[in-house]
C-alpha positions in Angstrom: 145.6 1.3 29.3 143.1 0.4 26.6 139.3 0.7 28.4 136.4 -1.1 27.5 134.2 0.5 24.9 131.5 1.5 26.7 133.3 3.6 28.7 135.9 4.7 26.9 133.9 7.7 25.5 132.2 9.0 28.6 133.5 12.2 29.8 133.9 13.3 33.9 130.2 15.0 34.3 130.3 18.8 34.1 128.5 19.2 37.3 130.7 17.1 39.3 134.4 19.1 37.9 132.6 22.0 38.7 132.2 21.5 42.6 136.0 20.7 42.3 136.5 24.2 41.6 138.4 26.8 44.0 136.5 27.4 47.1 136.6 31.0 47.2 134.0 32.8 49.1 133.8 35.9 46.8 132.5 32.9 43.9 129.0 32.7 42.9 127.9 29.7 42.0 124.8 28.8 40.3 126.5 25.9 38.7 125.5 22.7 41.0 122.2 21.1 41.6 123.0 21.0 45.3 119.9 21.5 47.7 120.6 24.4 50.6 122.5 23.1 54.0 120.1 25.6 55.2 117.0 22.5 54.4 119.2 19.8 55.9 117.5 18.5 59.3 120.6 17.9 61.5 119.0 18.2 64.7 116.6 15.7 64.1 119.3 13.5 62.2 121.6 14.1 65.0 119.6 12.6 67.6 118.3 9.9 65.4 121.4 8.8 64.7 122.2 8.5 68.6 119.1 6.7 69.1 119.9 4.2 66.1 123.6 3.4 67.1 122.0 3.2 71.0 119.4 0.8 70.0 119.7 -0.7 66.6 123.2 -0.7 66.3 123.6 -4.3 65.2 120.6 -4.3 62.7 121.5 -0.6 61.2 125.6 -1.8 60.8 124.8 -5.1 59.2 123.9 -6.8 55.6 120.6 -6.0 54.6 118.0 -7.5 52.1 118.5 -5.5 48.4 114.9 -4.8 48.4 115.6 -2.2 51.2 115.0 -1.7 54.5 111.1 -3.3 54.8 109.5 -0.4 57.1 111.1 2.5 55.0 109.8 0.8 51.6 106.0 0.5 53.3 106.6 4.2 54.6 107.3 5.3 51.2 105.4 3.3 49.0 102.1 4.6 51.7 103.8 8.4 51.5 103.3 8.2 47.5 100.2 6.2 47.4 98.8 8.9 49.4 100.3 12.4 47.6 100.0 11.1 44.5 98.0 7.8 44.2 101.3 5.9 42.9 100.9 2.4 43.3 98.9 -0.5 41.6 98.3 -4.0 43.1 101.2 -5.6 40.8 103.6 -2.6 41.6 106.8 -3.0 43.9 109.2 -0.9 45.4 112.8 -0.9 45.6 115.4 1.0 47.7 118.1 2.8 45.6 121.6 4.2 46.0 120.0 7.7 45.3 117.6 8.3 42.2 120.6 8.1 39.7 121.0 4.6 40.6 116.9 3.9 40.0 117.8 5.3 36.3 121.4 3.4 35.5 119.1 -0.1 36.9 116.6 0.5 34.8 118.5 1.3 31.9 120.8 -2.0 32.2 117.9 -4.0 32.7 115.8 -2.7 30.0 118.5 -2.2 27.2 121.2 -3.4 24.3 123.9 -1.9 23.0 122.8 0.4 20.5 119.2 0.9 21.7 117.4 4.0 20.9 116.6 5.9 24.1 114.0 9.3 23.6 115.2 12.0 26.2 114.2 15.5 26.2 116.2 18.0 23.8 118.1 19.0 26.9 118.1 16.5 30.1 119.8 15.5 33.2 123.3 14.6 32.7 123.6 12.0 35.2 120.8 10.2 33.0 122.4 10.6 29.7 125.7 9.6 31.3 123.9 6.3 32.4 122.7 5.4 28.6 125.9 6.9 27.4 127.4 4.1 29.5 125.8 1.7 28.1 126.4 2.6 24.7 122.9 3.5 23.7 121.8 6.0 21.2 120.1 9.5 22.4 117.8 10.7 20.1 116.5 14.3 21.1 112.9 15.0 21.5 111.7 18.7 20.8 110.4 21.1 24.0 108.6 23.9 24.7 107.6 26.3 27.2 105.4 23.6 28.3 108.2 20.6 27.9 108.0 17.5 25.4 106.7 18.2 22.3 104.2 14.9 21.5 104.3 15.4 17.7 107.8 15.2 17.5 107.9 12.1 20.1 105.6 10.3 18.1 107.4 11.1 14.7 110.6 9.8 16.7 109.1 6.7 18.1 107.9 5.6 14.6 111.6 6.5 12.8 114.1 4.8 15.7 111.9 2.1 16.7 112.9 3.5 20.7 112.4 1.0 24.1 112.5 3.5 26.4 111.3 7.1 27.0 113.2 9.2 29.7 111.5 12.4 30.6 111.5 14.7 34.1 107.8 15.9 33.8 107.9 18.0 36.7 110.2 20.7 37.1 112.3 19.8 34.5 116.1 19.8 34.6 117.4 21.9 33.1 114.3 23.8 31.7 112.1 23.6 34.9 109.1 23.2 32.6 106.2 20.8 33.9 104.2 19.0 31.3 100.7 19.4 31.2 97.9 16.7 31.8 96.9 15.8 28.4 100.2 15.8 27.5 101.2 13.1 29.9 98.0 11.5 28.5 99.6 11.6 24.9 102.7 10.3 26.3 101.5 7.4 28.2 99.4 6.7 25.0 102.1 6.8 22.4 104.3 4.5 25.3 101.4 2.2 24.7 101.1 1.9 20.9 105.1 1.7 20.4 105.7 -0.9 23.2 107.9 1.5 25.0 108.5 1.6 28.8 108.8 5.2 30.2 111.1 6.1 32.9 109.6 9.0 34.8 112.5 10.9 36.7 110.7 12.9 39.4 112.9 13.9 42.3 111.4 18.2 42.4 108.2 17.2 42.6 107.7 18.3 46.1 109.3 21.5 45.8 106.2 23.8 44.6 106.3 27.2 44.8 102.7 28.7 42.9 100.1 26.7 40.9 98.2 23.1 41.4 100.0 19.9 40.9 100.0 17.7 38.0 99.6 13.9 38.6 103.0 11.8 38.0 102.7 9.5 35.2 103.1 6.5 37.3 99.9 7.6 38.7 98.0 7.6 35.2 100.0 4.4 34.2 97.1 1.4 34.4 99.3 -0.4 31.8 102.4 -0.7 34.0 104.6 1.4 31.4 106.1 3.8 33.7 109.4 2.9 35.7 109.2 5.6 38.4 111.8 7.3 40.0 112.0 9.0 43.2 114.3 10.5 45.8 115.5 11.9 49.6 118.1 13.6 48.6 115.9 17.3 47.4 113.8 16.7 50.8 116.1 15.3 53.3 119.9 15.1 52.3 121.7 14.6 49.3 124.4 13.4 50.9 122.4 9.9 52.2 122.0 8.7 48.8 118.5 6.9 49.2 116.4 7.1 46.7 113.3 4.5 45.1 111.9 2.9 41.9 108.1 2.0 42.0 107.6 -0.2 38.8 105.4 -3.6 38.1 106.7 -6.5 40.0 108.5 -8.2 36.9 110.9 -5.1 36.5 111.0 -4.5 40.2 112.6 -8.1 39.9 115.4 -7.8 37.4 116.4 -4.5 39.0 116.9 -6.2 42.2 119.2 -8.3 40.9 121.0 -5.7 38.9 121.5 -3.7 42.2 122.8 -7.1 43.7 125.9 -7.1 41.5 126.1 -3.3 42.0 126.5 -2.6 45.7 124.3 -5.4 47.5 122.2 -2.6 49.0 121.6 1.0 49.8 123.4 2.3 52.9 121.2 0.6 55.7 122.3 3.1 58.1 120.7 5.7 56.3 117.5 3.7 55.2 117.3 3.4 59.3 117.7 7.1 59.7 115.1 8.4 56.9 112.7 6.1 57.9 112.7 7.2 61.8 112.8 10.9 60.6 109.4 9.9 58.7 107.4 8.4 61.5 108.9 10.7 64.2 109.5 13.9 62.3 106.8 16.2 60.7 107.7 15.6 56.7 105.3 17.6 55.4 106.3 20.6 57.7 110.1 20.1 56.7 109.0 20.0 52.5 107.2 23.3 53.6 110.2 24.8 55.4 112.6 23.9 52.1 109.5 25.0 49.9 109.6 28.5 51.7 113.4 28.8 51.1 113.4 27.8 47.5 110.9 29.8 46.6 112.3 33.3 48.1 115.6 32.5 46.1 113.6 32.0 42.9 112.0 35.5 43.4 115.3 37.0 44.1 116.9 35.1 40.9 113.9 36.2 38.2 113.7 40.0 39.9 117.2 40.1 39.7 117.4 39.0 35.8 114.5 41.3 35.3 116.4 44.6 36.9 120.1 43.9 35.8 119.2 42.2 32.4 115.8 43.0 31.2 114.5 41.9 27.6 117.7 40.7 26.3 117.4 37.6 27.6 114.6 35.5 27.5 113.3 32.2 30.2 110.2 30.2 31.3 109.2 30.8 35.0 109.9 28.2 37.0 107.0 27.0 39.5 109.3 24.9 41.1 112.1 22.9 40.9 116.0 24.4 41.5 117.0 25.3 38.1 116.3 28.8 35.7 116.7 27.7 32.2 117.9 31.5 30.5 118.1 32.1 26.8 121.0 34.6 26.0 120.5 37.2 23.9 121.2 36.2 19.9 124.8 35.7 18.9 125.8 34.9 22.5 127.5 31.5 23.0 126.8 29.4 26.3 130.2 28.1 26.5 132.1 31.5 26.0 130.0 33.3 28.3 130.0 30.9 31.0 134.2 31.0 30.6 134.0 34.9 31.1 131.8 34.4 33.8 134.2 32.0 35.5 137.0 34.4 35.0 134.4 36.7 36.7 133.7 34.6 40.0 130.7 33.3 38.6 129.5 29.9 37.8 127.0 28.7 35.7 126.4 25.4 33.1 126.5 26.0 29.7 123.4 24.4 27.5 125.6 22.3 25.3 126.3 20.1 28.7 122.7 18.9 28.4 122.2 18.3 24.8 122.1 14.9 23.5 125.2 16.0 21.0 127.6 18.0 23.6 129.7 19.5 20.7 126.8 21.4 19.3 126.8 25.0 20.4 124.2 26.3 22.7 122.2 29.7 23.4 120.9 28.3 26.8 122.6 28.6 30.7 121.2 26.5 33.6 121.1 28.7 36.9 120.7 26.9 40.3 118.8 29.2 42.9 119.0 26.6 46.0 122.4 27.0 46.9 123.3 30.8 46.5 121.6 33.1 49.1 119.1 36.1 48.0 123.0 38.6 48.6 124.6 36.3 46.3 122.1 36.2 43.9 122.0 39.7 43.4 125.8 39.9 43.1 126.1 37.5 41.2 123.6 38.7 38.5 125.1 42.2 38.3 128.4 40.1 37.2 126.5 38.3 34.6 124.9 41.5 33.3 128.3 43.0 32.8 129.5 40.1 30.9 126.4 39.8 28.6 
């Protein structure tokens, strides 16, 4: 079978493949980015679902408009305006099938084959594969403990004529960094100077465990430079596939047309469910519960690494999100370490999976702390320590 040029070079997501690992209760998995099922509001969702079937089944099970269920659009717009001051007079919001679709639609409407997308030197696999699927050229921008380096971004914008900057400025995946306010201001300035659009991927923003927040780029965007991609996956449940994008009206119009040839509209039943959950339940209290659980597990992971592995590795302490980016001792290759870890029933992701060029060796591994409980975290880090 001869496949299209734009799909033939794509490889399966490393993370998705890891999820196919044997269901062995003794395996400790730091690999996936899944929220913990303990945070899923199952009782509320069951009650709300029953109400929807009893009162609104014809509407919830029918086709819907591509822009999304209007009450949910209004609730989402009001929430992000109240919490982060996102939303200008010329902005619109579209509900998407998860944050992943928002990224893919943005790439689809902005870029032609061969265009350059600038990303953090390591970045979210789903976004990288979305860009690769349109035969876009990925160029990495250097990072440090505070995220994307603005000097290198300026250089890359000058030399590549990139159309798009893709960034995860808050609780970066995989690196866990938070871009400081002054760098956010500089990124907006550079994007305007070089006529580039910023795709701001912000699915982890509510999951903060310490420190004060930084405004999203979109909240600081008075020129219409930013496409903001959000999601209910990390705060309600990932399987419902409900996300959203906020951008200038003309951008959202094009994204909506692109969505119509993709999936017509996001799952309408779950849009109804999310809308009712926000309306009937204490959404802020629910997010606080998520943060308490993940904050405890993050602390357990940091403590276990300090006690079991010590100074042989280095890391940037994440203030939020779901991931820790661990630099291995000198001379250690992430692929080799992950392969040996798997053989010893510990799953983690090698750093090269997040690189622009996956063939380049990496000294980093990504560890997720939302899924394993504290006992599993301690056991898993002890196994990693033996391997190292």
